[in-house]
C-alpha positions in Angstrom: 23.0 -53.4 -8.3 21.3 -55.0 -5.3 20.1 -51.4 -4.1 18.4 -51.0 -7.4 16.8 -54.4 -7.2 15.7 -53.8 -3.7 14.2 -50.3 -4.7 12.4 -52.0 -7.6 10.9 -54.7 -5.2 9.7 -51.9 -2.8 8.2 -50.0 -5.6 6.4 -53.1 -7.0 5.1 -53.9 -3.4 3.8 -50.2 -3.1 2.2 -50.5 -6.5 0.6 -53.7 -5.6 -0.7 -52.3 -2.3 -2.2 -49.2 -4.1 -3.7 -51.6 -6.8 -5.2 -53.6 -4.0 -6.6 -50.5 -2.2 -8.2 -49.3 -5.3 -9.7 -52.7 -6.2 -11.4 -52.8 -2.8 -13.0 -49.4 -3.3 -14.5 -50.1 -6.7 -17.3 -52.0 -8.1 -17.0 -55.6 -9.4 -16.9 -54.6 -13.0 -14.2 -52.1 -12.3 -12.3 -55.0 -10.4 -12.4 -57.1 -13.4 -11.3 -54.4 -15.8 -8.4 -53.6 -13.5 -7.5 -57.2 -13.3 -7.5 -57.5 -17.0 -5.5 -54.2 -17.4 -2.9 -55.5 -14.8 -2.6 -58.8 -16.8 -2.2 -56.9 -20.1 -0.2 -54.0 -19.2 1.3 -54.7 -15.7 4.3 -56.5 -16.7 5.1 -54.1 -19.6 4.9 -51.2 -17.1 7.3 -52.8 -14.8 9.7 -53.4 -17.7 9.5 -50.0 -18.9 10.1 -48.6 -15.4 13.1 -50.9 -15.1 14.5 -49.9 -18.5 13.9 -46.3 -17.6 15.8 -46.8 -14.3 18.6 -48.4 -16.2 18.9 -45.6 -18.7 18.9 -43.0 -15.8 21.6 -45.0 -14.0 23.6 -45.3 -17.2 23.2 -41.6 -17.8 24.4 -40.7 -14.3 27.3 -43.0 -14.7 28.3 -41.4 -18.2 27.8 -37.9 -16.9 30.2 -38.7 -14.0 32.8 -40.1 -16.3 32.3 -37.2 -18.8 33.0 -34.7 -15.8 36.0 -36.7 -14.8 37.3 -36.7 -18.3 36.6 -32.9 -18.6 38.5 -32.2 -15.4 41.5 -34.3 -16.4 41.6 -32.6 -19.9 41.4 -29.2 -18.1 44.3 -30.1 -15.9 46.4 -31.1 -18.9 45.6 -28.0 -20.8 46.7 -25.9 -17.9 49.9 -27.7 -17.5 50.5 -27.4 -21.3 49.7 -23.7 -21.1 52.3 -23.2 -18.3 54.8 -25.0 -20.2 54.2 -22.8 -23.4 54.3 -19.7 -21.3 57.6 -20.7 -19.8 59.1 -21.4 -23.3 57.7 -18.2 -24.7 59.5 -16.4 -21.8 62.7 -18.1 -22.5 62.7 -17.6 -26.1 61.6 -13.9 -25.7 64.7 -13.4 -23.6 67.0 -15.1 -26.1 65.5 -12.8 -28.8 66.2 -9.7 -26.7 69.7 -10.8 -26.2 70.3 -11.3 -29.8 68.7 -7.9 -30.7 71.1 -6.1 -28.2 74.0 -7.9 -29.8 73.0 -7.0 -33.3 72.4 -3.4 -32.1 75.8 -3.3 -30.5 77.4 -4.5 -33.7 75.3 -2.0 -35.6 76.6 0.9 -33.6 80.2 -0.4 -34.1 79.6 -0.3 -37.9 78.3 3.2 -37.7 81.4 4.2 -35.8 83.8 2.4 -38.2 81.9 4.2 -41.0 82.5 7.5 -39.3 86.0 6.9 -38.7 86.7 5.7 -42.3 85.1 8.9 -43.4 87.1 11.0 -41.1 90.4 9.3 -42.3 89.3 9.7 -46.0 88.8 13.3 -45.4 92.1 13.9 -43.8 93.8 12.2 -46.7 92.1 14.3 -49.1 93.2 17.4 -47.3 
């Protein structure tokens, strides 16, 4: 925060120098008008500039925090995706084994049915 305060002081000094330089090159009426303008609006302008700088600083801070949050969420999502992919592969392998087992037992049933038909036809003959 000290850097921001120092920057503000430097800006104020520069503005004062600029105003002083302008006052020296203008007429007495203009000098009076500038002095009144500075009295009326000078403090408000400084306050507005300070508030604008605070908003900019807060925006930068929020942007940084949001980017960190996004990166963190991205990492979490990728980890979950990897976990789900592994689970999918494991379950897919389990299903394939069960299908092979069922296919094998189906063949056994077909063979048994064929044998029973053969025995039945022999008994009839």
